[in-house]
PQR file of N, CA, C, O and H, with PARSE charges and radii, in Angstrom:
ATOM      1  N   UNK A   1      62.388 158.353  93.179 -0.4000 1.5000
ATOM      2  CA  UNK A   1      61.772 157.442  94.050 -0.0000 2.0000
ATOM      3  C   UNK A   1      62.322 157.501  95.428  0.5500 1.7000
ATOM      4  O   UNK A   1      63.535 157.495  95.642 -0.5500 1.4000
ATOM      5  N   UNK A   2      61.447 157.557  96.333 -0.4000 1.5000
ATOM      6  CA  UNK A   2      61.704 157.686  97.772 -0.0000 2.0000
ATOM      7  C   UNK A   2      62.036 156.436  98.447  0.5500 1.7000
ATOM      8  O   UNK A   2      61.681 155.375  97.934 -0.5500 1.4000
ATOM      9  H   UNK A   2      60.463 157.562  96.159  0.4000 1.0000
ATOM     10  N   UNK A   3      62.755 156.458  99.672 -0.4000 1.5000
ATOM     11  CA  UNK A   3      63.098 155.163 100.218 -0.0000 2.0000
ATOM     12  C   UNK A   3      61.813 154.424 100.623  0.5500 1.7000
ATOM     13  O   UNK A   3      61.803 153.193 100.593 -0.5500 1.4000
ATOM     14  H   UNK A   3      63.043 157.320 100.088  0.4000 1.0000
ATOM     15  N   UNK A   4      60.753 155.103 100.992 -0.4000 1.5000
ATOM     16  CA  UNK A   4      59.484 154.428 101.274 -0.0000 2.0000
ATOM     17  C   UNK A   4      58.806 153.737 100.064  0.5500 1.7000
ATOM     18  O   UNK A   4      58.280 152.625 100.113 -0.5500 1.4000
ATOM     19  H   UNK A   4      60.760 156.103 101.016  0.4000 1.0000
ATOM     20  N   UNK A   5      58.880 154.503  99.018 -0.4000 1.5000
ATOM     21  CA  UNK A   5      58.341 153.825  97.682 -0.0000 2.0000
ATOM     22  C   UNK A   5      59.081 152.691  97.324  0.5500 1.7000
ATOM     23  O   UNK A   5      58.485 151.717  96.865 -0.5500 1.4000
ATOM     24  H   UNK A   5      59.308 155.406  98.979  0.4000 1.0000
ATOM     25  N   UNK A   6      60.503 152.680  97.495 -0.4000 1.5000
ATOM     26  CA  UNK A   6      61.218 151.537  97.127 -0.0000 2.0000
ATOM     27  C   UNK A   6      60.955 150.325  98.076  0.5500 1.7000
ATOM     28  O   UNK A   6      60.945 149.176  97.636 -0.5500 1.4000
ATOM     29  H   UNK A   6      60.986 153.472  97.868  0.4000 1.0000
ATOM     30  N   UNK A   7      60.759 150.595  99.298 -0.4000 1.5000
ATOM     31  CA  UNK A   7      60.511 149.548 100.358 -0.0000 2.0000
ATOM     32  C   UNK A   7      59.098 148.927  99.894  0.5500 1.7000
ATOM     33  O   UNK A   7      58.957 147.704  99.854 -0.5500 1.4000
ATOM     34  H   UNK A   7      60.767 151.529  99.656  0.4000 1.0000
ATOM     35  N   UNK A   8      58.104 149.770  99.561 -0.4000 1.5000
ATOM     36  CA  UNK A   8      56.768 149.160  99.298 -0.0000 2.0000
ATOM     37  C   UNK A   8      56.888 148.266  97.941  0.5500 1.7000
ATOM     38  O   UNK A   8      56.152 147.295  97.765 -0.5500 1.4000
ATOM     39  H   UNK A   8      58.219 150.763  99.593  0.4000 1.0000
ATOM     40  N   UNK A   9      57.827 148.650  97.042 -0.4000 1.5000
ATOM     41  CA  UNK A   9      57.991 147.684  95.919 -0.0000 2.0000
ATOM     42  C   UNK A   9      58.690 146.431  96.295  0.5500 1.7000
ATOM     43  O   UNK A   9      58.433 145.385  95.699 -0.5500 1.4000
ATOM     44  H   UNK A   9      58.425 149.439  97.185  0.4000 1.0000
ATOM     45  N   UNK A  10      59.529 146.481  97.220 -0.4000 1.5000
ATOM     46  CA  UNK A  10      60.212 145.199  97.739 -0.0000 2.0000
ATOM     47  C   UNK A  10      59.050 144.331  98.406  0.5500 1.7000
ATOM     48  O   UNK A  10      58.868 143.153  98.099 -0.5500 1.4000
ATOM     49  H   UNK A  10      59.737 147.331  97.704  0.4000 1.0000
ATOM     50  N   UNK A  11      58.353 144.951  99.257 -0.4000 1.5000
ATOM     51  CA  UNK A  11      57.223 144.190  99.892 -0.0000 2.0000
ATOM     52  C   UNK A  11      56.311 143.529  98.907  0.5500 1.7000
ATOM     53  O   UNK A  11      55.944 142.358  99.004 -0.5500 1.4000
ATOM     54  H   UNK A  11      58.501 145.908  99.507  0.4000 1.0000
ATOM     55  N   UNK A  12      55.965 144.367  97.939 -0.4000 1.5000
ATOM     56  CA  UNK A  12      55.041 143.819  96.891 -0.0000 2.0000
ATOM     57  C   UNK A  12      55.647 142.578  96.238  0.5500 1.7000
ATOM     58  O   UNK A  12      54.945 141.606  95.955 -0.5500 1.4000
ATOM     59  H   UNK A  12      56.263 145.318  97.861  0.4000 1.0000
ATOM     60  N   UNK A  13      56.925 142.623  96.008 -0.4000 1.5000
ATOM     61  CA  UNK A  13      57.583 141.413  95.231 -0.0000 2.0000
ATOM     62  C   UNK A  13      58.100 140.415  96.242  0.5500 1.7000
ATOM     63  O   UNK A  13      58.501 139.325  95.834 -0.5500 1.4000
ATOM     64  H   UNK A  13      57.495 143.412  96.238  0.4000 1.0000
ATOM     65  N   UNK A  14      58.119 140.694  97.469 -0.4000 1.5000
ATOM     66  CA  UNK A  14      58.503 139.815  98.550 -0.0000 2.0000
ATOM     67  C   UNK A  14      57.647 139.968  99.689  0.5500 1.7000
ATOM     68  O   UNK A  14      58.079 140.663 100.609 -0.5500 1.4000
ATOM     69  H   UNK A  14      57.793 141.579  97.800  0.4000 1.0000
ATOM     70  N   UNK A  15      56.438 139.412  99.805 -0.4000 1.5000
ATOM     71  CA  UNK A  15      55.455 139.683 100.835 -0.0000 2.0000
ATOM     72  C   UNK A  15      55.956 139.290 102.238  0.5500 1.7000
ATOM     73  O   UNK A  15      55.502 139.865 103.227 -0.5500 1.4000
ATOM     74  H   UNK A  15      56.087 138.847  99.057  0.4000 1.0000
ATOM     75  N   UNK A  16      56.856 138.348 102.339 -0.4000 1.5000
ATOM     76  CA  UNK A  16      57.398 138.003 103.646 -0.0000 2.0000
ATOM     77  C   UNK A  16      58.185 139.093 104.382  0.5500 1.7000
ATOM     78  O   UNK A  16      58.381 139.056 105.596 -0.5500 1.4000
ATOM     79  H   UNK A  16      57.225 137.880 101.536  0.4000 1.0000
ATOM     80  N   UNK A  17      58.660 140.146 103.503 -0.4000 1.5000
ATOM     81  CA  UNK A  17      59.229 141.225 104.104 -0.0000 2.0000
ATOM     82  C   UNK A  17      58.469 142.096 104.935  0.5500 1.7000
ATOM     83  O   UNK A  17      59.016 142.874 105.717 -0.5500 1.4000
ATOM     84  H   UNK A  17      58.501 140.176 102.516  0.4000 1.0000
ATOM     85  N   UNK A  18      57.201 142.001 104.802 -0.4000 1.5000
ATOM     86  CA  UNK A  18      56.140 142.782 105.448 -0.0000 2.0000
ATOM     87  C   UNK A  18      56.030 142.488 107.005  0.5500 1.7000
ATOM     88  O   UNK A  18      55.803 143.347 107.857 -0.5500 1.4000
ATOM     89  H   UNK A  18      56.757 141.369 104.167  0.4000 1.0000
ATOM     90  N   UNK A  19      56.216 141.224 107.220 -0.4000 1.5000
ATOM     91  CA  UNK A  19      56.048 140.721 108.580 -0.0000 2.0000
ATOM     92  C   UNK A  19      56.976 141.168 109.612  0.5500 1.7000
ATOM     93  O   UNK A  19      57.827 142.005 109.310 -0.5500 1.4000
ATOM     94  H   UNK A  19      56.401 140.527 106.527  0.4000 1.0000
ATOM     95  N   UNK A  20      56.905 140.684 110.843 -0.4000 1.5000
ATOM     96  CA  UNK A  20      57.814 141.016 111.847 -0.0000 2.0000
ATOM     97  C   UNK A  20      58.787 139.918 112.194  0.5500 1.7000
ATOM     98  O   UNK A  20      59.645 140.068 113.064 -0.5500 1.4000
ATOM     99  H   UNK A  20      56.214 140.003 111.088  0.4000 1.0000
ATOM    100  N   UNK A  21      58.642 138.853 111.523 -0.4000 1.5000
ATOM    101  CA  UNK A  21      59.539 137.723 111.722 -0.0000 2.0000
ATOM    102  C   UNK A  21      60.930 138.049 111.220  0.5500 1.7000
ATOM    103  O   UNK A  21      61.074 138.996 110.447 -0.5500 1.4000
ATOM    104  H   UNK A  21      57.945 138.731 110.816  0.4000 1.0000
ATOM    105  N   UNK A  22      61.973 137.313 111.620 -0.4000 1.5000
ATOM    106  CA  UNK A  22      63.333 137.480 111.016 -0.0000 2.0000
ATOM    107  C   UNK A  22      63.337 136.798 109.664  0.5500 1.7000
ATOM    108  O   UNK A  22      62.656 135.798 109.435 -0.5500 1.4000
ATOM    109  H   UNK A  22      61.856 136.544 112.248  0.4000 1.0000
ATOM    110  N   UNK A  23      64.126 137.374 108.783 -0.4000 1.5000
ATOM    111  CA  UNK A  23      64.201 136.845 107.464 -0.0000 2.0000
ATOM    112  C   UNK A  23      65.657 136.473 107.276  0.5500 1.7000
ATOM    113  O   UNK A  23      66.555 137.263 107.568 -0.5500 1.4000
ATOM    114  H   UNK A  23      64.678 138.187 108.969  0.4000 1.0000
ATOM    115  N   UNK A  24      65.874 135.322 106.810 -0.4000 1.5000
ATOM    116  CA  UNK A  24      67.295 134.839 106.494 -0.0000 2.0000
ATOM    117  C   UNK A  24      67.406 134.728 105.021  0.5500 1.7000
ATOM    118  O   UNK A  24      66.561 134.067 104.417 -0.5500 1.4000
ATOM    119  H   UNK A  24      65.144 134.681 106.574  0.4000 1.0000
ATOM    120  N   UNK A  25      68.333 135.290 104.415 -0.4000 1.5000
ATOM    121  CA  UNK A  25      68.510 135.234 102.957 -0.0000 2.0000
ATOM    122  C   UNK A  25      69.570 134.238 102.615  0.5500 1.7000
ATOM    123  O   UNK A  25      70.664 134.252 103.180 -0.5500 1.4000
ATOM    124  H   UNK A  25      69.020 135.826 104.905  0.4000 1.0000
ATOM    125  N   UNK A  26      69.263 133.413 101.735 -0.4000 1.5000
ATOM    126  CA  UNK A  26      70.223 132.379 101.163 -0.0000 2.0000
ATOM    127  C   UNK A  26      71.172 133.250 100.124  0.5500 1.7000
ATOM    128  O   UNK A  26      70.859 134.414  99.870 -0.5500 1.4000
ATOM    129  H   UNK A  26      68.375 133.401 101.277  0.4000 1.0000
ATOM    130  N   UNK A  27      72.186 132.724  99.612 -0.4000 1.5000
ATOM    131  CA  UNK A  27      72.905 133.413  98.691 -0.0000 2.0000
ATOM    132  C   UNK A  27      71.981 133.696  97.452  0.5500 1.7000
ATOM    133  O   UNK A  27      72.037 134.806  96.923 -0.5500 1.4000
ATOM    134  H   UNK A  27      72.441 131.779  99.818  0.4000 1.0000
ATOM    135  N   UNK A  28      71.173 132.774  96.998 -0.4000 1.5000
ATOM    136  CA  UNK A  28      70.211 133.075  95.911 -0.0000 2.0000
ATOM    137  C   UNK A  28      69.282 134.128  96.347  0.5500 1.7000
ATOM    138  O   UNK A  28      68.956 134.948  95.489 -0.5500 1.4000
ATOM    139  H   UNK A  28      71.127 131.873  97.428  0.4000 1.0000
ATOM    140  N   UNK A  29      68.781 134.253  97.582 -0.4000 1.5000
ATOM    141  CA  UNK A  29      67.795 135.281  97.852 -0.0000 2.0000
ATOM    142  C   UNK A  29      68.456 136.590  97.863  0.5500 1.7000
ATOM    143  O   UNK A  29      67.853 137.578  97.444 -0.5500 1.4000
ATOM    144  H   UNK A  29      69.046 133.587  98.280  0.4000 1.0000
ATOM    145  N   UNK A  30      69.785 136.674  98.363 -0.4000 1.5000
ATOM    146  CA  UNK A  30      70.525 137.984  98.293 -0.0000 2.0000
ATOM    147  C   UNK A  30      70.750 138.370  96.877  0.5500 1.7000
ATOM    148  O   UNK A  30      70.576 139.541  96.543 -0.5500 1.4000
ATOM    149  H   UNK A  30      70.275 135.871  98.704  0.4000 1.0000
ATOM    150  N   UNK A  31      71.130 137.457  96.010 -0.4000 1.5000
ATOM    151  CA  UNK A  31      71.283 137.745  94.628 -0.0000 2.0000
ATOM    152  C   UNK A  31      69.942 138.311  93.998  0.5500 1.7000
ATOM    153  O   UNK A  31      69.990 139.267  93.224 -0.5500 1.4000
ATOM    154  H   UNK A  31      71.272 136.506  96.282  0.4000 1.0000
ATOM    155  N   UNK A  32      68.870 137.769  94.306 -0.4000 1.5000
ATOM    156  CA  UNK A  32      67.593 138.290  93.890 -0.0000 2.0000
ATOM    157  C   UNK A  32      67.251 139.629  94.491  0.5500 1.7000
ATOM    158  O   UNK A  32      66.683 140.456  93.778 -0.5500 1.4000
ATOM    159  H   UNK A  32      68.831 136.992  94.934  0.4000 1.0000
ATOM    160  N   UNK A  33      67.535 139.900  95.684 -0.4000 1.5000
ATOM    161  CA  UNK A  33      67.358 141.300  96.233 -0.0000 2.0000
ATOM    162  C   UNK A  33      68.349 142.213  95.446  0.5500 1.7000
ATOM    163  O   UNK A  33      67.932 143.319  95.102 -0.5500 1.4000
ATOM    164  H   UNK A  33      67.997 139.228  96.263  0.4000 1.0000
ATOM    165  N   UNK A  34      69.474 141.891  95.166 -0.4000 1.5000
ATOM    166  CA  UNK A  34      70.370 142.790  94.442 -0.0000 2.0000
ATOM    167  C   UNK A  34      69.861 142.957  93.029  0.5500 1.7000
ATOM    168  O   UNK A  34      69.824 144.102  92.578 -0.5500 1.4000
ATOM    169  H   UNK A  34      69.813 140.992  95.445  0.4000 1.0000
ATOM    170  N   UNK A  35      69.454 141.917  92.259 -0.4000 1.5000
ATOM    171  CA  UNK A  35      68.820 142.033  90.940 -0.0000 2.0000
ATOM    172  C   UNK A  35      67.593 142.937  90.965  0.5500 1.7000
ATOM    173  O   UNK A  35      67.389 143.724  90.040 -0.5500 1.4000
ATOM    174  H   UNK A  35      69.484 140.987  92.625  0.4000 1.0000
ATOM    175  N   UNK A  36      66.751 142.834  92.040 -0.4000 1.5000
ATOM    176  CA  UNK A  36      65.633 143.697  92.069 -0.0000 2.0000
ATOM    177  C   UNK A  36      66.108 145.237  92.231  0.5500 1.7000
ATOM    178  O   UNK A  36      65.667 146.164  91.552 -0.5500 1.4000
ATOM    179  H   UNK A  36      66.917 142.195  92.791  0.4000 1.0000
ATOM    180  N   UNK A  37      67.008 145.338  93.171 -0.4000 1.5000
ATOM    181  CA  UNK A  37      67.454 146.749  93.232 -0.0000 2.0000
ATOM    182  C   UNK A  37      68.029 147.367  91.983  0.5500 1.7000
ATOM    183  O   UNK A  37      67.820 148.538  91.664 -0.5500 1.4000
ATOM    184  H   UNK A  37      67.367 144.585  93.723  0.4000 1.0000
ATOM    185  N   UNK A  38      68.783 146.496  91.275 -0.4000 1.5000
ATOM    186  CA  UNK A  38      69.387 146.987  90.028 -0.0000 2.0000
ATOM    187  C   UNK A  38      68.390 147.289  88.922  0.5500 1.7000
ATOM    188  O   UNK A  38      68.572 148.204  88.119 -0.5500 1.4000
ATOM    189  H   UNK A  38      68.953 145.545  91.534  0.4000 1.0000
ATOM    190  N   UNK A  39      67.255 146.432  88.908 -0.4000 1.5000
ATOM    191  CA  UNK A  39      66.224 146.607  87.901 -0.0000 2.0000
ATOM    192  C   UNK A  39      65.446 147.848  88.232  0.5500 1.7000
ATOM    193  O   UNK A  39      65.072 148.565  87.304 -0.5500 1.4000
ATOM    194  H   UNK A  39      67.107 145.689  89.560  0.4000 1.0000
ATOM    195  N   UNK A  40      65.158 148.177  89.533 -0.4000 1.5000
ATOM    196  CA  UNK A  40      64.435 149.359  89.956 -0.0000 2.0000
ATOM    197  C   UNK A  40      65.226 150.551  89.570  0.5500 1.7000
ATOM    198  O   UNK A  40      64.653 151.541  89.114 -0.5500 1.4000
ATOM    199  H   UNK A  40      65.462 147.595  90.287  0.4000 1.0000
ATOM    200  N   UNK A  41      66.484 150.515  89.724 -0.4000 1.5000
ATOM    201  CA  UNK A  41      67.239 151.666  89.371 -0.0000 2.0000
ATOM    202  C   UNK A  41      67.380 152.004  87.940  0.5500 1.7000
ATOM    203  O   UNK A  41      67.354 153.158  87.512 -0.5500 1.4000
ATOM    204  H   UNK A  41      66.950 149.712  90.095  0.4000 1.0000
ATOM    205  N   UNK A  42      67.539 150.892  87.187 -0.4000 1.5000
ATOM    206  CA  UNK A  42      67.555 150.987  85.710 -0.0000 2.0000
ATOM    207  C   UNK A  42      66.207 151.643  85.155  0.5500 1.7000
ATOM    208  O   UNK A  42      66.161 152.607  84.390 -0.5500 1.4000
ATOM    209  H   UNK A  42      67.561 149.955  87.535  0.4000 1.0000
ATOM    210  N   UNK A  43      65.087 150.923  85.696 -0.4000 1.5000
ATOM    211  CA  UNK A  43      63.712 151.516  85.401 -0.0000 2.0000
ATOM    212  C   UNK A  43      63.609 153.042  85.641  0.5500 1.7000
ATOM    213  O   UNK A  43      63.204 153.825  84.782 -0.5500 1.4000
ATOM    214  H   UNK A  43      65.124 150.140  86.317  0.4000 1.0000
ATOM    215  N   UNK A  44      64.018 153.402  86.904 -0.4000 1.5000
ATOM    216  CA  UNK A  44      63.927 154.731  87.272 -0.0000 2.0000
ATOM    217  C   UNK A  44      64.772 155.758  86.373  0.5500 1.7000
ATOM    218  O   UNK A  44      64.368 156.902  86.162 -0.5500 1.4000
ATOM    219  H   UNK A  44      64.347 152.766  87.602  0.4000 1.0000
ATOM    220  N   UNK A  45      65.845 155.315  85.919 -0.4000 1.5000
ATOM    221  CA  UNK A  45      66.709 156.110  85.060 -0.0000 2.0000
ATOM    222  C   UNK A  45      66.119 156.264  83.630  0.5500 1.7000
ATOM    223  O   UNK A  45      66.176 157.307  82.979 -0.5500 1.4000
ATOM    224  H   UNK A  45      66.173 154.386  86.090  0.4000 1.0000
ATOM    225  N   UNK A  46      65.515 155.044  83.196 -0.4000 1.5000
ATOM    226  CA  UNK A  46      64.927 155.073  81.971 -0.0000 2.0000
ATOM    227  C   UNK A  46      63.624 155.807  81.878  0.5500 1.7000
ATOM    228  O   UNK A  46      63.163 156.113  80.779 -0.5500 1.4000
ATOM    229  H   UNK A  46      65.469 154.196  83.724  0.4000 1.0000
ATOM    230  N   UNK A  47      63.032 156.091  82.978 -0.4000 1.5000
ATOM    231  CA  UNK A  47      61.745 156.834  83.134 -0.0000 2.0000
ATOM    232  C   UNK A  47      62.079 158.331  83.397  0.5500 1.7000
ATOM    233  O   UNK A  47      61.183 159.137  83.649 -0.5500 1.4000
ATOM    234  H   UNK A  47      63.407 155.842  83.871  0.4000 1.0000
ATOM    235  N   UNK A  48      63.377 158.679  83.332 -0.4000 1.5000
ATOM    236  CA  UNK A  48      63.854 160.071  83.431 -0.0000 2.0000
ATOM    237  C   UNK A  48      63.925 160.653  84.846  0.5500 1.7000
ATOM    238  O   UNK A  48      63.972 161.860  85.086 -0.5500 1.4000
ATOM    239  H   UNK A  48      64.105 158.025  83.127  0.4000 1.0000
ATOM    240  N   UNK A  49      63.928 159.581  85.845 -0.4000 1.5000
ATOM    241  CA  UNK A  49      64.062 160.066  87.238 -0.0000 2.0000
ATOM    242  C   UNK A  49      65.558 160.022  87.547  0.5500 1.7000
ATOM    243  O   UNK A  49      66.282 159.078  87.231 -0.5500 1.4000
ATOM    244  H   UNK A  49      63.889 158.601  85.650  0.4000 1.0000
ATOM    245  N   UNK A  50      65.979 161.173  88.220 -0.4000 1.5000
ATOM    246  CA  UNK A  50      67.415 161.196  88.707 -0.0000 2.0000
ATOM    247  C   UNK A  50      67.668 160.357  89.809  0.5500 1.7000
ATOM    248  O   UNK A  50      66.926 160.396  90.791 -0.5500 1.4000
ATOM    249  H   UNK A  50      65.391 161.940  88.476  0.4000 1.0000
ATOM    250  N   UNK A  51      68.687 159.565  89.747 -0.4000 1.5000
ATOM    251  CA  UNK A  51      69.088 158.740  90.920 -0.0000 2.0000
ATOM    252  C   UNK A  51      69.329 159.677  92.168  0.5500 1.7000
ATOM    253  O   UNK A  51      69.788 160.809  92.018 -0.5500 1.4000
ATOM    254  H   UNK A  51      69.290 159.534  88.950  0.4000 1.0000
ATOM    255  N   UNK A  52      69.013 159.180  93.362 -0.4000 1.5000
ATOM    256  CA  UNK A  52      69.256 160.021  94.494 -0.0000 2.0000
ATOM    257  C   UNK A  52      70.772 160.284  94.665  0.5500 1.7000
ATOM    258  O   UNK A  52      71.113 161.354  95.169 -0.5500 1.4000
ATOM    259  H   UNK A  52      68.639 158.261  93.484  0.4000 1.0000
ATOM    260  N   UNK A  53      71.645 159.440  94.303 -0.4000 1.5000
ATOM    261  CA  UNK A  53      73.055 159.613  94.271 -0.0000 2.0000
ATOM    262  C   UNK A  53      73.674 158.964  93.230  0.5500 1.7000
ATOM    263  O   UNK A  53      73.921 157.764  93.356 -0.5500 1.4000
ATOM    264  H   UNK A  53      71.368 158.572  93.893  0.4000 1.0000
ATOM    265  N   UNK A  54      73.999 159.611  92.115 -0.4000 1.5000
ATOM    266  CA  UNK A  54      74.238 158.925  90.949 -0.0000 2.0000
ATOM    267  C   UNK A  54      75.759 158.182  91.038  0.5500 1.7000
ATOM    268  O   UNK A  54      76.167 157.416  90.165 -0.5500 1.4000
ATOM    269  H   UNK A  54      73.798 160.585  92.012  0.4000 1.0000
ATOM    270  N   UNK A  55      76.425 158.501  92.098 -0.4000 1.5000
ATOM    271  CA  UNK A  55      77.707 157.854  92.340 -0.0000 2.0000
ATOM    272  C   UNK A  55      77.786 157.033  93.566  0.5500 1.7000
ATOM    273  O   UNK A  55      78.852 156.925  94.172 -0.5500 1.4000
ATOM    274  H   UNK A  55      76.094 159.124  92.807  0.4000 1.0000
ATOM    275  N   UNK A  56      76.622 156.407  93.987 -0.4000 1.5000
ATOM    276  CA  UNK A  56      76.502 155.751  95.263 -0.0000 2.0000
ATOM    277  C   UNK A  56      77.538 154.592  95.353  0.5500 1.7000
ATOM    278  O   UNK A  56      78.160 154.395  96.397 -0.5500 1.4000
ATOM    279  H   UNK A  56      75.756 156.495  93.495  0.4000 1.0000
ATOM    280  N   UNK A  57      77.707 153.852  94.274 -0.4000 1.5000
ATOM    281  CA  UNK A  57      78.757 152.668  94.408 -0.0000 2.0000
ATOM    282  C   UNK A  57      80.203 153.368  94.442  0.5500 1.7000
ATOM    283  O   UNK A  57      81.124 152.856  95.078 -0.5500 1.4000
ATOM    284  H   UNK A  57      77.202 154.012  93.426  0.4000 1.0000
ATOM    285  N   UNK A  58      80.337 154.420  93.811 -0.4000 1.5000
ATOM    286  CA  UNK A  58      81.691 155.037  93.942 -0.0000 2.0000
ATOM    287  C   UNK A  58      81.920 155.446  95.414  0.5500 1.7000
ATOM    288  O   UNK A  58      82.980 155.216  95.996 -0.5500 1.4000
ATOM    289  H   UNK A  58      79.589 154.836  93.294  0.4000 1.0000
ATOM    290  N   UNK A  59      80.858 156.070  95.984 -0.4000 1.5000
ATOM    291  CA  UNK A  59      81.047 156.486  97.412 -0.0000 2.0000
ATOM    292  C   UNK A  59      81.165 155.367  98.375  0.5500 1.7000
ATOM    293  O   UNK A  59      81.807 155.501  99.417 -0.5500 1.4000
ATOM    294  H   UNK A  59      79.997 156.257  95.511  0.4000 1.0000
ATOM    295  N   UNK A  60      80.548 154.238  98.047 -0.4000 1.5000
ATOM    296  CA  UNK A  60      80.671 153.175  98.920 -0.0000 2.0000
ATOM    297  C   UNK A  60      81.889 152.377  98.882  0.5500 1.7000
ATOM    298  O   UNK A  60      82.468 152.031  99.912 -0.5500 1.4000
ATOM    299  H   UNK A  60      80.027 154.129  97.200  0.4000 1.0000
ATOM    300  N   UNK A  61      82.357 152.024  97.496 -0.4000 1.5000
ATOM    301  CA  UNK A  61      83.402 151.175  97.255 -0.0000 2.0000
ATOM    302  C   UNK A  61      84.699 151.926  96.880  0.5500 1.7000
ATOM    303  O   UNK A  61      85.756 151.296  96.870 -0.5500 1.4000
ATOM    304  H   UNK A  61      81.886 152.304  96.659  0.4000 1.0000
ATOM    305  N   UNK A  62      84.674 153.276  96.562 -0.4000 1.5000
ATOM    306  CA  UNK A  62      85.718 154.002  96.076 -0.0000 2.0000
ATOM    307  C   UNK A  62      85.703 153.875  94.546  0.5500 1.7000
ATOM    308  O   UNK A  62      85.226 152.900  93.967 -0.5500 1.4000
ATOM    309  H   UNK A  62      83.816 153.788  96.570  0.4000 1.0000
ATOM    310  N   UNK A  63      86.298 155.005  93.889 -0.4000 1.5000
ATOM    311  CA  UNK A  63      86.444 154.959  92.512 -0.0000 2.0000
ATOM    312  C   UNK A  63      87.614 154.146  92.043  0.5500 1.7000
ATOM    313  O   UNK A  63      88.644 154.053  92.712 -0.5500 1.4000
ATOM    314  H   UNK A  63      86.686 155.797  94.359  0.4000 1.0000
ATOM    315  N   UNK A  64      87.439 153.544  90.858 -0.4000 1.5000
ATOM    316  CA  UNK A  64      88.507 152.764  90.379 -0.0000 2.0000
ATOM    317  C   UNK A  64      89.150 153.416  89.090  0.5500 1.7000
ATOM    318  O   UNK A  64      90.101 152.871  88.530 -0.5500 1.4000
ATOM    319  H   UNK A  64      86.603 153.620  90.315  0.4000 1.0000
TER
END
């Protein structure tokens, strides 16, 4: 999945993201965005697509 394809999925699920106004996320809104990202990643892997960077969280937060 490309970055553009992912953005189109976000806009489809969150139409207000398509506008030019500022968006303020509540803690619940941020959690929803995180959950959507997680779901899309899981669906991509289940459909046999290789993640763009399989260790993205490791590269961001460091390995534990």
